[in-house]
C-alpha positions as CSV (number, residue, x, y, z in Angstrom):
1,M,8.2,6.2,18.0
2,P,5.8,4.6,16.9
3,W,4.9,7.9,15.1
4,I,8.1,7.9,13.1
5,S,7.1,4.5,11.8
6,F,3.6,5.7,10.9
7,F,4.9,8.7,9.1
8,A,7.5,6.6,7.2
9,N,4.8,4.4,5.8
10,G,2.7,7.4,5.0
11,M,5.5,9.2,3.2
12,W,6.1,6.2,0.9
13,L,2.5,6.0,0.0
14,L,2.5,9.8,-0.7
15,V,5.4,9.2,-3.0
16,I,3.5,6.5,-4.9
17,G,0.4,8.7,-4.9
18,L,2.4,11.5,-6.7
19,M,3.1,9.3,-9.7
20,G,-0.5,8.9,-10.9
21,P,-1.4,12.6,-11.2
22,S,2.0,13.3,-12.6
23,I,1.7,10.8,-15.5
24,P,-0.3,13.1,-17.8
25,S,2.3,15.8,-17.6
26,I,5.1,13.3,-18.0
27,I,3.5,11.8,-21.1
28,T,3.2,15.2,-22.6
29,E,6.7,16.4,-21.7
30,L,8.4,13.2,-22.9
31,N,6.0,12.4,-25.7
32,L,5.2,8.9,-24.4
33,G,2.6,6.3,-25.3
34,Y,0.4,4.5,-22.7
35,S,2.6,1.4,-22.8
36,A,5.8,3.4,-22.1
37,A,4.0,5.3,-19.3
38,G,2.8,2.0,-17.9
39,L,6.3,0.7,-17.6
40,I,6.9,3.5,-15.0
41,F,4.3,2.0,-12.7
42,T,5.8,-1.5,-13.3
43,L,9.2,-0.4,-12.2
44,L,7.7,1.5,-9.2
45,S,6.2,-1.7,-7.8
46,A,9.1,-3.9,-8.8
47,G,11.6,-1.7,-7.0
48,A,9.4,-1.7,-3.9
49,L,9.1,-5.5,-4.0
50,I,12.8,-6.1,-4.1
51,G,13.6,-3.3,-1.6
52,A,11.0,-4.3,1.0
53,F,12.0,-8.0,0.9
54,I,15.7,-7.5,1.2
55,S,15.6,-4.7,3.8
56,G,13.0,-6.5,5.9
57,V,15.2,-9.6,6.1
58,V,18.5,-7.9,6.7
59,S,16.9,-5.6,9.4
60,D,16.7,-8.7,11.7
61,Y,20.5,-8.8,11.6
62,L,21.7,-5.1,11.3
63,N,21.4,-2.0,13.4
64,R,17.9,-1.0,12.4
65,K,18.2,2.7,13.2
66,H,21.3,3.1,11.0
67,L,19.7,1.1,8.2
68,W,16.5,3.2,8.5
69,I,18.3,6.5,8.3
70,F,20.4,5.3,5.3
71,L,17.3,4.1,3.4
72,S,15.5,7.5,4.0
73,L,18.5,9.5,2.8
74,M,18.7,7.3,-0.3
75,L,15.0,7.8,-0.9
76,T,15.6,11.5,-0.6
77,A,18.2,11.2,-3.3
78,G,16.0,9.1,-5.5
79,L,13.1,11.6,-5.3
80,A,15.5,14.4,-6.2
81,A,16.8,12.3,-9.1
82,V,13.2,11.8,-10.5
83,G,12.7,15.6,-10.4
84,L,16.0,16.2,-12.2
85,T,15.7,13.7,-15.0
86,S,15.3,15.0,-18.6
87,G,14.9,11.7,-20.6
88,Y,12.7,8.6,-20.5
89,L,15.4,6.1,-19.7
90,A,16.9,8.3,-17.0
91,L,13.4,8.6,-15.5
92,L,12.9,4.9,-15.5
93,A,16.2,4.4,-13.6
94,A,15.4,7.1,-11.1
95,V,11.9,5.7,-10.4
96,F,13.4,2.3,-9.8
97,L,16.0,3.7,-7.5
98,M,13.4,5.7,-5.6
99,S,11.1,2.7,-5.2
100,L,13.9,0.4,-4.2
101,F,14.5,2.5,-1.1
102,G,11.0,3.8,-0.6
103,G,9.5,0.4,-0.2
104,S,12.2,-0.3,2.3
105,I,11.5,2.5,4.8
106,G,8.0,1.2,5.5
107,A,9.1,-2.4,5.9
108,V,12.0,-1.6,8.3
109,G,9.8,0.9,10.2
110,Q,7.1,-1.7,10.7
111,G,9.7,-4.2,12.0
112,I,11.0,-1.7,14.5
113,M,7.5,-0.8,15.7
114,L,6.5,-4.4,16.1
115,Q,9.7,-5.1,18.2
116,M,8.9,-2.2,20.5
117,F,5.2,-2.7,20.9
118,P,4.4,-6.4,20.3
119,E,1.4,-6.3,22.7
120,K,-0.2,-3.5,20.5
121,R,0.5,-5.3,17.2
122,G,-3.1,-5.1,15.9
123,K,-3.8,-1.5,16.9
124,Y,-0.5,-0.1,15.7
125,L,-0.5,-2.0,12.4
126,S,-4.0,-0.6,11.8
127,L,-2.8,2.9,12.5
128,Q,0.3,2.5,10.3
129,T,-1.8,1.5,7.3
130,L,-4.2,4.3,8.2
131,F,-1.3,6.7,7.8
132,A,-0.4,4.9,4.5
133,A,-3.9,5.6,3.2
134,G,-3.5,9.2,4.4
135,G,-0.4,9.6,2.3
136,S,-2.3,8.4,-0.8
137,F,-5.0,10.8,0.1
138,A,-2.7,13.8,0.5
139,A,-0.6,13.2,-2.6
140,P,-3.0,14.5,-5.3
141,L,-3.9,17.4,-3.0
142,L,-0.3,18.4,-2.7
143,L,0.2,18.2,-6.5
144,A,-3.0,20.2,-7.1
145,V,-1.6,23.0,-4.8
146,I,1.7,23.0,-6.7
147,F,-0.1,23.2,-10.0
148,A,-2.3,25.9,-8.8
149,G,0.8,27.9,-7.7
150,G,2.3,27.6,-11.2
151,G,4.7,24.6,-10.4
152,N,5.1,21.5,-12.4
153,W,5.1,17.7,-11.6
154,R,8.9,17.9,-10.8
155,A,8.2,20.3,-7.9
156,G,6.0,17.6,-6.3
157,F,8.9,15.2,-6.1
158,F,11.3,17.9,-4.9
159,T,8.8,18.7,-2.1
160,A,8.5,15.0,-1.2
161,A,12.3,14.8,-1.1
162,G,12.4,17.6,1.5
163,L,9.7,15.9,3.6
164,V,11.6,12.6,3.5
165,F,14.8,14.4,4.6
166,L,12.9,15.9,7.5
167,L,11.7,12.3,8.3
168,A,15.3,11.2,8.3
169,L,16.2,13.9,10.8
170,G,13.4,12.7,13.0
171,M,14.9,9.2,12.9
172,V,18.3,10.6,13.9
173,F,16.8,12.0,17.1
174,S,14.5,9.0,17.9
175,R,15.6,6.5,20.5
176,L,15.1,3.0,19.2
177,P,15.8,-0.2,21.0
178,A,18.7,-2.5,20.2
179,R,17.9,-5.5,18.2
180,V,16.5,-8.3,20.3
181,E,18.5,-11.5,20.0
182,Q,16.6,-14.6,18.9
183,Q,15.7,-16.8,21.9
184,G,15.7,-20.5,21.4
185,P,16.4,-22.3,18.1
186,E,17.2,-19.9,15.2
187,I,14.3,-19.5,12.8
188,R,15.5,-19.7,9.2
189,L,14.0,-17.8,6.3
190,L,13.1,-21.1,4.6
191,T,11.0,-21.9,7.7
192,I,9.0,-18.8,7.2
193,F,8.6,-19.4,3.5
194,S,7.4,-22.9,4.0
195,D,4.9,-22.2,6.8
196,P,1.4,-22.9,5.4
197,A,-0.1,-20.1,7.4
198,I,2.4,-17.5,6.0
199,L,1.8,-18.8,2.5
200,L,-1.9,-18.5,2.9
201,I,-1.8,-15.1,4.5
202,G,0.6,-13.9,1.8
203,S,-1.8,-15.2,-0.9
204,L,-4.7,-13.3,0.7
205,I,-2.6,-10.1,0.9
206,F,-1.8,-10.6,-2.8
207,L,-5.6,-10.8,-3.6
208,S,-6.5,-8.0,-1.2
209,V,-4.4,-5.6,-3.3
210,G,-6.6,-6.4,-6.3
211,I,-9.8,-5.2,-4.5
212,D,-8.0,-2.2,-3.0
213,I,-5.2,-0.7,-5.2
214,G,-6.5,-2.4,-8.3
215,F,-9.9,-0.8,-7.6
216,S,-8.6,2.7,-6.8
217,Y,-6.2,3.0,-9.8
218,W,-9.1,2.7,-12.2
219,L,-11.8,4.4,-10.2
220,S,-11.4,7.8,-11.8
221,E,-11.5,6.2,-15.3
222,Y,-14.6,4.3,-14.3
223,F,-16.5,7.4,-13.2
224,T,-15.4,9.3,-16.3
225,T,-16.3,6.7,-18.9
226,T,-19.2,4.9,-17.3
227,A,-20.9,7.6,-15.2
228,G,-19.9,10.4,-17.6
229,T,-18.7,12.6,-14.7
230,S,-16.2,15.5,-15.0
231,P,-12.5,15.0,-14.2
232,V,-13.0,16.9,-10.9
233,F,-16.0,14.7,-9.8
234,S,-14.0,11.6,-10.8
235,S,-11.0,12.7,-8.7
236,I,-13.4,13.4,-5.8
237,A,-14.6,9.8,-6.1
238,V,-11.1,8.5,-5.5
239,S,-10.8,10.7,-2.5
240,V,-14.1,9.5,-1.1
241,Y,-13.0,5.9,-1.6
242,L,-9.6,6.6,0.2
243,G,-11.6,8.3,3.0
244,G,-13.6,5.1,3.4
245,I,-10.4,3.1,3.6
246,M,-9.1,5.4,6.3
247,I,-12.3,5.1,8.3
248,G,-12.2,1.3,8.0
249,R,-8.6,1.1,9.2
250,F,-9.1,3.5,12.1
251,S,-12.1,1.4,13.2
252,L,-9.9,-1.7,13.2
253,S,-7.5,0.0,15.6
254,R,-10.3,0.2,18.1
255,Y,-11.3,-3.4,18.1
256,A,-8.0,-5.1,16.9
257,Q,-7.5,-6.9,20.2
258,S,-11.1,-8.0,20.3
259,A,-12.0,-11.7,19.9
260,K,-14.7,-10.6,17.4
261,S,-12.2,-8.9,15.0
262,S,-12.2,-11.9,12.7
263,M,-16.0,-11.9,12.4
264,V,-16.0,-8.1,11.8
265,I,-13.4,-8.5,8.9
266,S,-15.3,-11.4,7.3
267,S,-18.6,-9.5,7.6
268,G,-17.0,-6.4,6.1
269,L,-15.9,-8.5,3.1
270,L,-19.4,-9.7,2.3
271,V,-20.9,-6.3,2.9
272,S,-18.3,-4.5,0.7
273,A,-19.1,-7.0,-2.1
274,V,-22.7,-5.9,-1.9
275,F,-21.8,-2.2,-2.0
276,L,-19.6,-2.8,-5.1
277,L,-22.5,-4.6,-6.8
278,L,-24.8,-1.6,-5.9
279,L,-22.1,0.8,-7.2
280,L,-22.1,-1.0,-10.5
281,S,-25.9,-1.3,-10.7
282,T,-27.0,2.2,-10.0
283,G,-27.0,4.9,-12.6
284,S,-26.8,7.8,-10.2
285,P,-23.2,9.3,-10.0
286,W,-24.0,10.5,-6.5
287,L,-25.0,7.0,-5.3
288,K,-21.9,5.6,-7.0
289,L,-19.9,8.1,-5.0
290,L,-21.6,7.1,-1.8
291,F,-21.1,3.3,-2.4
292,S,-17.4,4.0,-3.3
293,G,-16.9,5.3,0.2
294,L,-18.8,2.5,1.9
295,Y,-16.9,-0.1,-0.2
296,G,-13.7,1.4,1.1
297,V,-14.9,1.1,4.7
298,G,-15.6,-2.6,4.2
299,V,-12.3,-3.5,2.6
300,G,-10.1,-1.1,4.6
301,P,-9.5,-3.3,7.6
302,L,-8.5,-6.4,5.6
303,F,-4.9,-5.6,4.8
304,P,-3.7,-4.5,8.4
305,Y,-5.6,-7.5,9.9
306,L,-3.8,-10.0,7.6
307,M,-0.5,-8.3,8.3
308,T,-1.2,-8.6,12.0
309,R,-1.9,-12.3,11.8
310,G,1.2,-12.9,9.7
311,T,3.7,-11.0,11.8
312,A,2.4,-12.6,14.9
313,R,3.6,-16.0,13.7
314,Y,7.3,-15.1,14.3
315,P,7.6,-12.2,16.7
316,G,11.4,-12.6,16.8
317,K,11.6,-12.3,13.0
318,S,9.2,-9.4,12.5
319,G,11.5,-7.8,9.9
320,S,11.8,-11.0,7.8
321,V,8.0,-11.7,7.9
322,T,7.3,-8.1,7.1
323,G,9.7,-8.3,4.1
324,V,8.0,-11.4,2.8
325,L,4.5,-10.0,3.1
326,F,5.4,-6.6,1.8
327,A,6.9,-8.3,-1.2
328,M,3.6,-10.1,-1.9
329,M,1.9,-6.8,-1.7
330,S,4.3,-5.1,-4.1
331,F,4.0,-8.1,-6.5
332,A,0.3,-7.7,-6.5
333,G,0.8,-4.0,-7.2
334,I,2.6,-5.0,-10.4
335,V,0.0,-7.6,-11.5
336,F,-3.5,-6.2,-10.7
337,P,-3.5,-2.8,-12.3
338,F,-2.2,-4.4,-15.5
339,V,-4.7,-7.3,-15.3
340,I,-7.7,-5.0,-14.6
341,G,-6.5,-2.8,-17.5
342,V,-6.4,-5.8,-19.9
343,I,-9.9,-6.9,-18.8
344,G,-11.1,-3.4,-19.0
345,T,-9.8,-3.1,-22.6
346,R,-11.9,-6.1,-23.6
347,A,-15.0,-5.8,-21.3
348,G,-14.8,-2.2,-20.1
349,I,-13.8,-1.1,-16.6
350,E,-17.2,-1.9,-15.3
351,G,-16.7,-5.5,-16.5
352,A,-13.4,-5.6,-14.8
353,Y,-15.0,-4.5,-11.5
354,Y,-17.4,-7.4,-11.6
355,V,-14.4,-9.6,-11.5
356,L,-13.4,-7.9,-8.3
357,I,-16.6,-9.2,-6.7
358,G,-15.5,-12.7,-7.5
359,I,-12.1,-12.0,-6.0
360,E,-13.8,-10.8,-2.8
361,L,-15.6,-14.1,-2.5
362,V,-12.4,-16.0,-3.0
363,I,-10.8,-13.9,-0.2
364,F,-13.7,-14.7,2.1
365,L,-13.3,-18.4,1.6
366,G,-9.5,-18.1,2.0
367,F,-10.1,-16.0,5.2
368,V,-12.1,-18.8,6.7
369,L,-9.5,-21.4,5.7
370,M,-6.7,-19.1,7.2
371,N,-8.3,-19.1,10.6
372,R,-8.6,-22.9,10.6
373,V,-4.9,-23.4,9.5
374,I,-3.7,-21.0,12.1
375,C,-5.8,-22.7,14.8
376,Q,-4.4,-26.1,13.8
377,A,-0.8,-24.8,13.8
378,S,-1.2,-23.2,17.3
């Protein structure tokens, strides 16, 4: 610890990352249409939303280590169930079960880590989200190796089940602190929900998913249809973007405690908007590839910074605040891929990406407002 927490978040993002490359095989095997396949992603995010919120809240009242181990074992079972399913409805049920417990292990792990190392909140949250990006980066590579070895998409989920089981064993042998009792007046969940700072931070996290996950889900399609690149080149573009995200989040871990961190984040937002505009304007696939990575560097630090500011509001209720903010993230994961797809259907994926520039500017204004609200509340 905190490495177990980092790996728990990374494993859940690896699980999510397996679904995208598996979808073409699932569509072929089960003879599905795009709408039916899209429902799989909806349930994936919906389960994570419910699981992260509930587990985050209850972790402030239960033995966190026992809860964490239980959730990891249930995720193992859910992954195995996805690999064993033979029909569409059974697959939907298994995906929902898997995501219900998968979203929970990251939320509970973050609450434990924040309780153990409150003085390193910014640095460790940056590293935790770095591992999350690493999980997304590793997932398609893992599946590519399995396909190259003659395996199918189910083998990817069986492999992930084995990795999560090893993670659960690591939790068993980890020494975690007992839950810290709340000092002073009890903070109710309604107090957290009604806090203007938490509401604003949660809204910014919601929007940040649009310019992060919403961007990455459709990036391969953008390169294929707009830049005319091969599937291999388009997949590389996604990896380059995720590499940029990892660099951005690692850099935040180096200056998270600095008084200038807020200025760095706001500057990164504006610069990334410029890089996105350049990406859309240039006709060269190689320049598009370069700007994809630079865009990732600019937006990468935003989410962990917002999570740091949010959880710092109620240190004694780190699990509850994490649950609320993770729920906003998961809800955005339901909304934005669909919305960008709808806009892309009418205006093309490139047209949808221009909308993301507008969202970045809204986030920038909200970011400035957030700092004023928090300063006034302090």
